[in-house]
C-alpha positions, 0 to 999 in steps of 0.5 A: 515559503510558497503557496502550493497546490494540495490534495488529500486522496482516498484510496482504495475507497469502495466508498469515499471516507472508507479508504485509506487517505494520502496527503499530497503536495502537488507542487514539491519542487524546492522544498527540503527534506526537513521541510517535507518531513515536518510537513508530514509530521504535522499532517499526522497521516500514515503517508504524506507525499511531494511531487516534483519534476522527474530527474529519470529518463522516462518518468512523468513525475517524481514523488517523495514519500514520508510518514511522520517519522521517515522517508519511504522508498516506496509504498502502495496507496501513496503511489495511487493517490499521487498519481491520482492528484497529479492526473487531477492537477493536469498532468498529462502522461507520455504514454497514454493511459500508462503513467511512469512515477520516479521514487526512491525505489526506482520507476514504477508504472501506474495504468489508468482504467476508467475511474481505477488506477493500478500500479505494477508490483515492484520486485520483492527484496526478501522472500522465501518461508519463515524459518522455525523461530520466525514462525514461532515469533510470528505466532507469538505476536499475533497471540494464535497457536503455531498450528493456526498459521497455515504458511508463512512467508517473507514478503518484503518490497521494501517496508519489511512485511512478513505474512501469515496466512490463516485457515479463513477470513474470520480467523484473520478478523479475530486476530488481536496482536501483541508487541510487534517489535520492529516487524511489520505483519501481514495476515491473510485468509480466504473468504468462502467460495462465491464471496465478492472478495476472495480474501481478508487482509490485515496489516499490523505495525508498531507507531508510538510504541504501540501496535497500530493497523493499516486500514488499506495497504497497497505494498503488502497486497502487492507482495502477497499477491506476488507470493500467493499467485506465484505458489498457485494459492490464488488465481488472478483476477481477484479482490481482497477486502481490508480495513473491515476490523476498522470499520473501513471498506477498502477494496484492493483489485488484483490482476495478472493479465499474463501468466508469469507477467506483471502483477498489478494492484488497483482500486479507486481514488477520489479527492476529498480535500483540494486547495493550497498549503503555505510551505 
């Protein structure tokens, strides 16, 4: 065992304590997969990450991302939280304000702008409209009538997201889903014109056999943005609100500086706990 630097970072936090936390072991070199999984199970946060020296050319650092139950190839808020922790711990990127993270999904670029960080959305591994059977099942698990689903789309960039667009933000906030099985479901609806945030988003998955909700979800917002910008359903830049139904105040900033270029997913990050752990 060794003493290792540790941070707990609040991500997409409009206000500290109202975003989505991630635990980050800064000195992850030398840990086995079993040791990482055991620690992630102990923190019991949605994700725990472990930073180490990169092995890929061009990467500034490497990260492995774990839920209490499994390792993920990529996840959004852990990417921003890990980058924040790496920078706070003294990391210096090779390319100014662009940081390159190595993860199981490949290299992910993160850019720094003032107090905010944003990652370039990774490519989708599954896309396209839901078919009739999938739409029917989606309506069933969301406990809404199928006609309330304006559009339904696969927006999977690794975790397995399928998404439903409802008529408006109030409809999103009213959703009370039933059993999801293996599905991870995102729900999106527009706020009224002129509102500070363009869309309300919620993210549902199964945890311990029960329906759970993710407070603020980088991977889902990345894939939703690629779908909605690509199909002309949104115009960048825009802001998303998430976590409202859980008493959180997450704000996700979406940008696409060049038409048909990279989609960037960003927000505020802040260290709330800093110290050491023995692992």
